[in-house]
Chimera marker file (.cmm) of the C-alpha trace (Angstrom):
<marker_set name="trace">
<marker id="1" x="204.918" y="-53.904" z="133.272" r="1" g="1" b="0" radius="0.5"/>
<marker id="2" x="207.791" y="-53.463" z="135.391" r="1" g="1" b="0" radius="0.5"/>
<marker id="3" x="206.780" y="-51.747" z="138.540" r="1" g="1" b="0" radius="0.5"/>
<marker id="4" x="208.490" y="-49.396" z="141.046" r="1" g="1" b="0" radius="0.5"/>
<marker id="5" x="208.090" y="-46.005" z="142.085" r="1" g="1" b="0" radius="0.5"/>
<marker id="6" x="209.520" y="-44.577" z="138.788" r="1" g="1" b="0" radius="0.5"/>
<marker id="7" x="206.518" y="-46.214" z="136.758" r="1" g="1" b="0" radius="0.5"/>
<marker id="8" x="203.868" y="-43.528" z="138.316" r="1" g="1" b="0" radius="0.5"/>
<marker id="9" x="200.309" y="-44.025" z="137.300" r="1" g="1" b="0" radius="0.5"/>
<marker id="10" x="199.046" y="-40.514" z="138.381" r="1" g="1" b="0" radius="0.5"/>
<marker id="11" x="200.217" y="-37.283" z="140.657" r="1" g="1" b="0" radius="0.5"/>
<marker id="12" x="198.812" y="-34.452" z="141.302" r="1" g="1" b="0" radius="0.5"/>
<marker id="13" x="200.932" y="-31.524" z="142.677" r="1" g="1" b="0" radius="0.5"/>
<marker id="14" x="199.075" y="-29.434" z="145.025" r="1" g="1" b="0" radius="0.5"/>
<marker id="15" x="195.667" y="-30.454" z="145.225" r="1" g="1" b="0" radius="0.5"/>
<marker id="16" x="194.589" y="-29.472" z="141.737" r="1" g="1" b="0" radius="0.5"/>
<marker id="17" x="191.889" y="-31.999" z="141.551" r="1" g="1" b="0" radius="0.5"/>
<marker id="18" x="189.201" y="-32.701" z="144.411" r="1" g="1" b="0" radius="0.5"/>
<marker id="19" x="187.897" y="-36.237" z="144.065" r="1" g="1" b="0" radius="0.5"/>
<marker id="20" x="184.277" y="-36.465" z="145.267" r="1" g="1" b="0" radius="0.5"/>
<marker id="21" x="183.493" y="-38.879" z="148.457" r="1" g="1" b="0" radius="0.5"/>
<marker id="22" x="180.726" y="-40.188" z="150.501" r="1" g="1" b="0" radius="0.5"/>
<marker id="23" x="181.589" y="-37.309" z="153.017" r="1" g="1" b="0" radius="0.5"/>
<marker id="24" x="182.078" y="-34.514" z="151.412" r="1" g="1" b="0" radius="0.5"/>
<marker id="25" x="185.390" y="-34.258" z="152.728" r="1" g="1" b="0" radius="0.5"/>
<marker id="26" x="187.645" y="-32.410" z="150.051" r="1" g="1" b="0" radius="0.5"/>
<marker id="27" x="190.088" y="-35.200" z="148.797" r="1" g="1" b="0" radius="0.5"/>
<marker id="28" x="192.592" y="-35.122" z="146.310" r="1" g="1" b="0" radius="0.5"/>
<marker id="29" x="195.394" y="-37.354" z="144.934" r="1" g="1" b="0" radius="0.5"/>
<marker id="30" x="199.080" y="-36.943" z="145.711" r="1" g="1" b="0" radius="0.5"/>
<marker id="31" x="200.422" y="-40.252" z="143.548" r="1" g="1" b="0" radius="0.5"/>
<marker id="32" x="199.449" y="-43.443" z="142.742" r="1" g="1" b="0" radius="0.5"/>
<marker id="33" x="202.463" y="-46.261" z="141.815" r="1" g="1" b="0" radius="0.5"/>
<marker id="34" x="203.490" y="-49.612" z="142.177" r="1" g="1" b="0" radius="0.5"/>
<marker id="35" x="205.242" y="-50.825" z="144.869" r="1" g="1" b="0" radius="0.5"/>
<marker id="36" x="209.010" y="-50.712" z="144.620" r="1" g="1" b="0" radius="0.5"/>
<marker id="37" x="210.007" y="-54.404" z="142.699" r="1" g="1" b="0" radius="0.5"/>
<marker id="38" x="206.094" y="-55.631" z="142.167" r="1" g="1" b="0" radius="0.5"/>
<marker id="39" x="203.658" y="-55.220" z="139.746" r="1" g="1" b="0" radius="0.5"/>
<marker id="40" x="201.384" y="-56.748" z="141.960" r="1" g="1" b="0" radius="0.5"/>
<marker id="41" x="200.640" y="-53.994" z="144.837" r="1" g="1" b="0" radius="0.5"/>
<marker id="42" x="199.234" y="-50.518" z="143.942" r="1" g="1" b="0" radius="0.5"/>
<marker id="43" x="200.124" y="-47.794" z="146.465" r="1" g="1" b="0" radius="0.5"/>
<marker id="44" x="196.784" y="-45.052" z="146.186" r="1" g="1" b="0" radius="0.5"/>
<marker id="45" x="198.109" y="-41.887" z="148.405" r="1" g="1" b="0" radius="0.5"/>
<marker id="46" x="195.336" y="-39.133" z="148.769" r="1" g="1" b="0" radius="0.5"/>
<marker id="47" x="195.295" y="-36.020" z="150.827" r="1" g="1" b="0" radius="0.5"/>
<marker id="48" x="192.292" y="-35.627" z="153.404" r="1" g="1" b="0" radius="0.5"/>
<marker id="49" x="192.552" y="-32.285" z="155.172" r="1" g="1" b="0" radius="0.5"/>
<marker id="50" x="189.593" y="-32.737" z="157.647" r="1" g="1" b="0" radius="0.5"/>
<marker id="51" x="190.909" y="-36.329" z="158.921" r="1" g="1" b="0" radius="0.5"/>
<marker id="52" x="190.068" y="-37.206" z="162.472" r="1" g="1" b="0" radius="0.5"/>
<marker id="53" x="192.286" y="-33.966" z="164.150" r="1" g="1" b="0" radius="0.5"/>
<marker id="54" x="191.889" y="-31.702" z="167.118" r="1" g="1" b="0" radius="0.5"/>
<marker id="55" x="188.627" y="-29.559" z="166.215" r="1" g="1" b="0" radius="0.5"/>
<marker id="56" x="188.062" y="-31.371" z="162.896" r="1" g="1" b="0" radius="0.5"/>
<marker id="57" x="184.662" y="-33.303" z="161.812" r="1" g="1" b="0" radius="0.5"/>
<marker id="58" x="186.111" y="-36.473" z="160.276" r="1" g="1" b="0" radius="0.5"/>
<marker id="59" x="186.849" y="-39.398" z="162.091" r="1" g="1" b="0" radius="0.5"/>
<marker id="60" x="188.290" y="-43.070" z="161.110" r="1" g="1" b="0" radius="0.5"/>
<marker id="61" x="185.446" y="-44.639" z="160.572" r="1" g="1" b="0" radius="0.5"/>
<marker id="62" x="184.313" y="-42.143" z="157.941" r="1" g="1" b="0" radius="0.5"/>
<marker id="63" x="187.510" y="-42.021" z="156.515" r="1" g="1" b="0" radius="0.5"/>
<marker id="64" x="187.361" y="-45.807" z="155.855" r="1" g="1" b="0" radius="0.5"/>
<marker id="65" x="183.881" y="-45.527" z="153.962" r="1" g="1" b="0" radius="0.5"/>
<marker id="66" x="185.645" y="-42.579" z="151.997" r="1" g="1" b="0" radius="0.5"/>
<marker id="67" x="188.736" y="-45.214" z="150.995" r="1" g="1" b="0" radius="0.5"/>
<marker id="68" x="186.260" y="-48.011" z="150.108" r="1" g="1" b="0" radius="0.5"/>
<marker id="69" x="184.956" y="-45.561" z="147.888" r="1" g="1" b="0" radius="0.5"/>
<marker id="70" x="188.386" y="-43.731" z="146.021" r="1" g="1" b="0" radius="0.5"/>
<marker id="71" x="189.610" y="-47.412" z="145.590" r="1" g="1" b="0" radius="0.5"/>
<marker id="72" x="186.320" y="-48.556" z="143.938" r="1" g="1" b="0" radius="0.5"/>
<marker id="73" x="185.354" y="-45.845" z="142.317" r="1" g="1" b="0" radius="0.5"/>
<marker id="74" x="188.815" y="-44.256" z="141.666" r="1" g="1" b="0" radius="0.5"/>
<marker id="75" x="191.354" y="-46.754" z="141.954" r="1" g="1" b="0" radius="0.5"/>
<marker id="76" x="189.552" y="-49.619" z="140.254" r="1" g="1" b="0" radius="0.5"/>
<marker id="77" x="188.868" y="-47.989" z="136.932" r="1" g="1" b="0" radius="0.5"/>
<marker id="78" x="192.325" y="-47.298" z="136.407" r="1" g="1" b="0" radius="0.5"/>
<marker id="79" x="193.440" y="-50.726" z="136.333" r="1" g="1" b="0" radius="0.5"/>
<marker id="80" x="192.605" y="-53.351" z="133.600" r="1" g="1" b="0" radius="0.5"/>
<marker id="81" x="190.554" y="-56.901" z="134.417" r="1" g="1" b="0" radius="0.5"/>
<marker id="82" x="193.875" y="-58.156" z="134.300" r="1" g="1" b="0" radius="0.5"/>
<marker id="83" x="195.369" y="-56.482" z="136.688" r="1" g="1" b="0" radius="0.5"/>
<marker id="84" x="192.585" y="-56.004" z="139.195" r="1" g="1" b="0" radius="0.5"/>
<marker id="85" x="192.364" y="-59.952" z="139.722" r="1" g="1" b="0" radius="0.5"/>
<marker id="86" x="195.766" y="-60.111" z="141.386" r="1" g="1" b="0" radius="0.5"/>
<marker id="87" x="196.479" y="-57.100" z="142.744" r="1" g="1" b="0" radius="0.5"/>
<marker id="88" x="196.464" y="-55.825" z="146.225" r="1" g="1" b="0" radius="0.5"/>
<marker id="89" x="195.968" y="-51.986" z="146.816" r="1" g="1" b="0" radius="0.5"/>
<marker id="90" x="196.990" y="-49.863" z="149.528" r="1" g="1" b="0" radius="0.5"/>
<marker id="91" x="195.406" y="-47.008" z="150.380" r="1" g="1" b="0" radius="0.5"/>
<marker id="92" x="195.877" y="-44.085" z="152.258" r="1" g="1" b="0" radius="0.5"/>
<marker id="93" x="194.240" y="-40.525" z="153.844" r="1" g="1" b="0" radius="0.5"/>
<marker id="94" x="196.907" y="-38.541" z="154.950" r="1" g="1" b="0" radius="0.5"/>
<marker id="95" x="195.751" y="-34.699" z="156.263" r="1" g="1" b="0" radius="0.5"/>
<marker id="96" x="199.290" y="-33.185" z="154.931" r="1" g="1" b="0" radius="0.5"/>
<marker id="97" x="201.315" y="-33.934" z="151.706" r="1" g="1" b="0" radius="0.5"/>
<marker id="98" x="204.128" y="-36.328" z="152.911" r="1" g="1" b="0" radius="0.5"/>
<marker id="99" x="206.776" y="-38.110" z="150.747" r="1" g="1" b="0" radius="0.5"/>
<marker id="100" x="206.333" y="-42.005" z="150.934" r="1" g="1" b="0" radius="0.5"/>
<marker id="101" x="207.405" y="-43.685" z="153.637" r="1" g="1" b="0" radius="0.5"/>
<marker id="102" x="208.277" y="-40.796" z="155.614" r="1" g="1" b="0" radius="0.5"/>
<marker id="103" x="206.207" y="-39.962" z="158.937" r="1" g="1" b="0" radius="0.5"/>
<marker id="104" x="205.463" y="-36.675" z="160.662" r="1" g="1" b="0" radius="0.5"/>
<marker id="105" x="204.104" y="-36.599" z="164.326" r="1" g="1" b="0" radius="0.5"/>
<marker id="106" x="201.995" y="-33.732" z="163.185" r="1" g="1" b="0" radius="0.5"/>
<marker id="107" x="200.064" y="-35.713" z="160.663" r="1" g="1" b="0" radius="0.5"/>
<marker id="108" x="197.318" y="-37.638" z="160.655" r="1" g="1" b="0" radius="0.5"/>
<marker id="109" x="197.671" y="-40.847" z="158.468" r="1" g="1" b="0" radius="0.5"/>
<marker id="110" x="194.657" y="-43.839" z="157.980" r="1" g="1" b="0" radius="0.5"/>
<marker id="111" x="195.743" y="-46.888" z="155.740" r="1" g="1" b="0" radius="0.5"/>
<marker id="112" x="193.645" y="-49.354" z="154.471" r="1" g="1" b="0" radius="0.5"/>
<marker id="113" x="194.513" y="-52.643" z="152.351" r="1" g="1" b="0" radius="0.5"/>
<marker id="114" x="192.045" y="-54.349" z="149.408" r="1" g="1" b="0" radius="0.5"/>
<marker id="115" x="191.736" y="-56.831" z="147.338" r="1" g="1" b="0" radius="0.5"/>
<marker id="116" x="189.515" y="-56.866" z="144.305" r="1" g="1" b="0" radius="0.5"/>
<marker id="117" x="186.258" y="-58.942" z="144.171" r="1" g="1" b="0" radius="0.5"/>
<marker id="118" x="184.820" y="-57.822" z="140.368" r="1" g="1" b="0" radius="0.5"/>
<marker id="119" x="184.267" y="-54.083" z="140.329" r="1" g="1" b="0" radius="0.5"/>
<marker id="120" x="184.158" y="-53.685" z="144.163" r="1" g="1" b="0" radius="0.5"/>
<marker id="121" x="187.288" y="-53.249" z="146.633" r="1" g="1" b="0" radius="0.5"/>
<marker id="122" x="187.147" y="-55.667" z="149.978" r="1" g="1" b="0" radius="0.5"/>
<marker id="123" x="188.724" y="-54.704" z="153.082" r="1" g="1" b="0" radius="0.5"/>
<marker id="124" x="191.271" y="-56.938" z="153.883" r="1" g="1" b="0" radius="0.5"/>
<marker id="125" x="193.989" y="-56.597" z="157.140" r="1" g="1" b="0" radius="0.5"/>
<marker id="126" x="196.694" y="-54.578" z="157.239" r="1" g="1" b="0" radius="0.5"/>
<link id1="1" id2="2" r="1" g="1" b="0" radius="0.2"/>
<link id1="2" id2="3" r="1" g="1" b="0" radius="0.2"/>
<link id1="3" id2="4" r="1" g="1" b="0" radius="0.2"/>
<link id1="4" id2="5" r="1" g="1" b="0" radius="0.2"/>
<link id1="5" id2="6" r="1" g="1" b="0" radius="0.2"/>
<link id1="6" id2="7" r="1" g="1" b="0" radius="0.2"/>
<link id1="7" id2="8" r="1" g="1" b="0" radius="0.2"/>
<link id1="8" id2="9" r="1" g="1" b="0" radius="0.2"/>
<link id1="9" id2="10" r="1" g="1" b="0" radius="0.2"/>
<link id1="10" id2="11" r="1" g="1" b="0" radius="0.2"/>
<link id1="11" id2="12" r="1" g="1" b="0" radius="0.2"/>
<link id1="12" id2="13" r="1" g="1" b="0" radius="0.2"/>
<link id1="13" id2="14" r="1" g="1" b="0" radius="0.2"/>
<link id1="14" id2="15" r="1" g="1" b="0" radius="0.2"/>
<link id1="15" id2="16" r="1" g="1" b="0" radius="0.2"/>
<link id1="16" id2="17" r="1" g="1" b="0" radius="0.2"/>
<link id1="17" id2="18" r="1" g="1" b="0" radius="0.2"/>
<link id1="18" id2="19" r="1" g="1" b="0" radius="0.2"/>
<link id1="19" id2="20" r="1" g="1" b="0" radius="0.2"/>
<link id1="20" id2="21" r="1" g="1" b="0" radius="0.2"/>
<link id1="21" id2="22" r="1" g="1" b="0" radius="0.2"/>
<link id1="22" id2="23" r="1" g="1" b="0" radius="0.2"/>
<link id1="23" id2="24" r="1" g="1" b="0" radius="0.2"/>
<link id1="24" id2="25" r="1" g="1" b="0" radius="0.2"/>
<link id1="25" id2="26" r="1" g="1" b="0" radius="0.2"/>
<link id1="26" id2="27" r="1" g="1" b="0" radius="0.2"/>
<link id1="27" id2="28" r="1" g="1" b="0" radius="0.2"/>
<link id1="28" id2="29" r="1" g="1" b="0" radius="0.2"/>
<link id1="29" id2="30" r="1" g="1" b="0" radius="0.2"/>
<link id1="30" id2="31" r="1" g="1" b="0" radius="0.2"/>
<link id1="31" id2="32" r="1" g="1" b="0" radius="0.2"/>
<link id1="32" id2="33" r="1" g="1" b="0" radius="0.2"/>
<link id1="33" id2="34" r="1" g="1" b="0" radius="0.2"/>
<link id1="34" id2="35" r="1" g="1" b="0" radius="0.2"/>
<link id1="35" id2="36" r="1" g="1" b="0" radius="0.2"/>
<link id1="36" id2="37" r="1" g="1" b="0" radius="0.2"/>
<link id1="37" id2="38" r="1" g="1" b="0" radius="0.2"/>
<link id1="38" id2="39" r="1" g="1" b="0" radius="0.2"/>
<link id1="39" id2="40" r="1" g="1" b="0" radius="0.2"/>
<link id1="40" id2="41" r="1" g="1" b="0" radius="0.2"/>
<link id1="41" id2="42" r="1" g="1" b="0" radius="0.2"/>
<link id1="42" id2="43" r="1" g="1" b="0" radius="0.2"/>
<link id1="43" id2="44" r="1" g="1" b="0" radius="0.2"/>
<link id1="44" id2="45" r="1" g="1" b="0" radius="0.2"/>
<link id1="45" id2="46" r="1" g="1" b="0" radius="0.2"/>
<link id1="46" id2="47" r="1" g="1" b="0" radius="0.2"/>
<link id1="47" id2="48" r="1" g="1" b="0" radius="0.2"/>
<link id1="48" id2="49" r="1" g="1" b="0" radius="0.2"/>
<link id1="49" id2="50" r="1" g="1" b="0" radius="0.2"/>
<link id1="50" id2="51" r="1" g="1" b="0" radius="0.2"/>
<link id1="51" id2="52" r="1" g="1" b="0" radius="0.2"/>
<link id1="52" id2="53" r="1" g="1" b="0" radius="0.2"/>
<link id1="53" id2="54" r="1" g="1" b="0" radius="0.2"/>
<link id1="54" id2="55" r="1" g="1" b="0" radius="0.2"/>
<link id1="55" id2="56" r="1" g="1" b="0" radius="0.2"/>
<link id1="56" id2="57" r="1" g="1" b="0" radius="0.2"/>
<link id1="57" id2="58" r="1" g="1" b="0" radius="0.2"/>
<link id1="58" id2="59" r="1" g="1" b="0" radius="0.2"/>
<link id1="59" id2="60" r="1" g="1" b="0" radius="0.2"/>
<link id1="60" id2="61" r="1" g="1" b="0" radius="0.2"/>
<link id1="61" id2="62" r="1" g="1" b="0" radius="0.2"/>
<link id1="62" id2="63" r="1" g="1" b="0" radius="0.2"/>
<link id1="63" id2="64" r="1" g="1" b="0" radius="0.2"/>
<link id1="64" id2="65" r="1" g="1" b="0" radius="0.2"/>
<link id1="65" id2="66" r="1" g="1" b="0" radius="0.2"/>
<link id1="66" id2="67" r="1" g="1" b="0" radius="0.2"/>
<link id1="67" id2="68" r="1" g="1" b="0" radius="0.2"/>
<link id1="68" id2="69" r="1" g="1" b="0" radius="0.2"/>
<link id1="69" id2="70" r="1" g="1" b="0" radius="0.2"/>
<link id1="70" id2="71" r="1" g="1" b="0" radius="0.2"/>
<link id1="71" id2="72" r="1" g="1" b="0" radius="0.2"/>
<link id1="72" id2="73" r="1" g="1" b="0" radius="0.2"/>
<link id1="73" id2="74" r="1" g="1" b="0" radius="0.2"/>
<link id1="74" id2="75" r="1" g="1" b="0" radius="0.2"/>
<link id1="75" id2="76" r="1" g="1" b="0" radius="0.2"/>
<link id1="76" id2="77" r="1" g="1" b="0" radius="0.2"/>
<link id1="77" id2="78" r="1" g="1" b="0" radius="0.2"/>
<link id1="78" id2="79" r="1" g="1" b="0" radius="0.2"/>
<link id1="79" id2="80" r="1" g="1" b="0" radius="0.2"/>
<link id1="80" id2="81" r="1" g="1" b="0" radius="0.2"/>
<link id1="81" id2="82" r="1" g="1" b="0" radius="0.2"/>
<link id1="82" id2="83" r="1" g="1" b="0" radius="0.2"/>
<link id1="83" id2="84" r="1" g="1" b="0" radius="0.2"/>
<link id1="84" id2="85" r="1" g="1" b="0" radius="0.2"/>
<link id1="85" id2="86" r="1" g="1" b="0" radius="0.2"/>
<link id1="86" id2="87" r="1" g="1" b="0" radius="0.2"/>
<link id1="87" id2="88" r="1" g="1" b="0" radius="0.2"/>
<link id1="88" id2="89" r="1" g="1" b="0" radius="0.2"/>
<link id1="89" id2="90" r="1" g="1" b="0" radius="0.2"/>
<link id1="90" id2="91" r="1" g="1" b="0" radius="0.2"/>
<link id1="91" id2="92" r="1" g="1" b="0" radius="0.2"/>
<link id1="92" id2="93" r="1" g="1" b="0" radius="0.2"/>
<link id1="93" id2="94" r="1" g="1" b="0" radius="0.2"/>
<link id1="94" id2="95" r="1" g="1" b="0" radius="0.2"/>
<link id1="95" id2="96" r="1" g="1" b="0" radius="0.2"/>
<link id1="96" id2="97" r="1" g="1" b="0" radius="0.2"/>
<link id1="97" id2="98" r="1" g="1" b="0" radius="0.2"/>
<link id1="98" id2="99" r="1" g="1" b="0" radius="0.2"/>
<link id1="99" id2="100" r="1" g="1" b="0" radius="0.2"/>
<link id1="100" id2="101" r="1" g="1" b="0" radius="0.2"/>
<link id1="101" id2="102" r="1" g="1" b="0" radius="0.2"/>
<link id1="102" id2="103" r="1" g="1" b="0" radius="0.2"/>
<link id1="103" id2="104" r="1" g="1" b="0" radius="0.2"/>
<link id1="104" id2="105" r="1" g="1" b="0" radius="0.2"/>
<link id1="105" id2="106" r="1" g="1" b="0" radius="0.2"/>
<link id1="106" id2="107" r="1" g="1" b="0" radius="0.2"/>
<link id1="107" id2="108" r="1" g="1" b="0" radius="0.2"/>
<link id1="108" id2="109" r="1" g="1" b="0" radius="0.2"/>
<link id1="109" id2="110" r="1" g="1" b="0" radius="0.2"/>
<link id1="110" id2="111" r="1" g="1" b="0" radius="0.2"/>
<link id1="111" id2="112" r="1" g="1" b="0" radius="0.2"/>
<link id1="112" id2="113" r="1" g="1" b="0" radius="0.2"/>
<link id1="113" id2="114" r="1" g="1" b="0" radius="0.2"/>
<link id1="114" id2="115" r="1" g="1" b="0" radius="0.2"/>
<link id1="115" id2="116" r="1" g="1" b="0" radius="0.2"/>
<link id1="116" id2="117" r="1" g="1" b="0" radius="0.2"/>
<link id1="117" id2="118" r="1" g="1" b="0" radius="0.2"/>
<link id1="118" id2="119" r="1" g="1" b="0" radius="0.2"/>
<link id1="119" id2="120" r="1" g="1" b="0" radius="0.2"/>
<link id1="120" id2="121" r="1" g="1" b="0" radius="0.2"/>
<link id1="121" id2="122" r="1" g="1" b="0" radius="0.2"/>
<link id1="122" id2="123" r="1" g="1" b="0" radius="0.2"/>
<link id1="123" id2="124" r="1" g="1" b="0" radius="0.2"/>
<link id1="124" id2="125" r="1" g="1" b="0" radius="0.2"/>
<link id1="125" id2="126" r="1" g="1" b="0" radius="0.2"/>
</marker_set>
């Protein structure tokens, strides 16, 4: 594997597939790719329109639980056993779709980093 943004594992345009999460909020995959120049860092970006904004029901703690679930139930199965032992996953939730690396003052985004421990994602300080 050579890594990089050209090596997309998944991209879903327009929020076509809703993924189940513990909170029940609608979550869709935006994209999942190897970080530029690396096959050790996997980025998984999801759209979650209900995360903590005025008048919306879901806070950071709820989003963290959903991210851990997405890491273990969706991202890990995309990796083979060899990759899972050495990869770091950086998972993000955003209430709106944004191009990678761009910010928007009106967007809410949450990020978590994980390492693998068997078939479980372990949160790391990010």
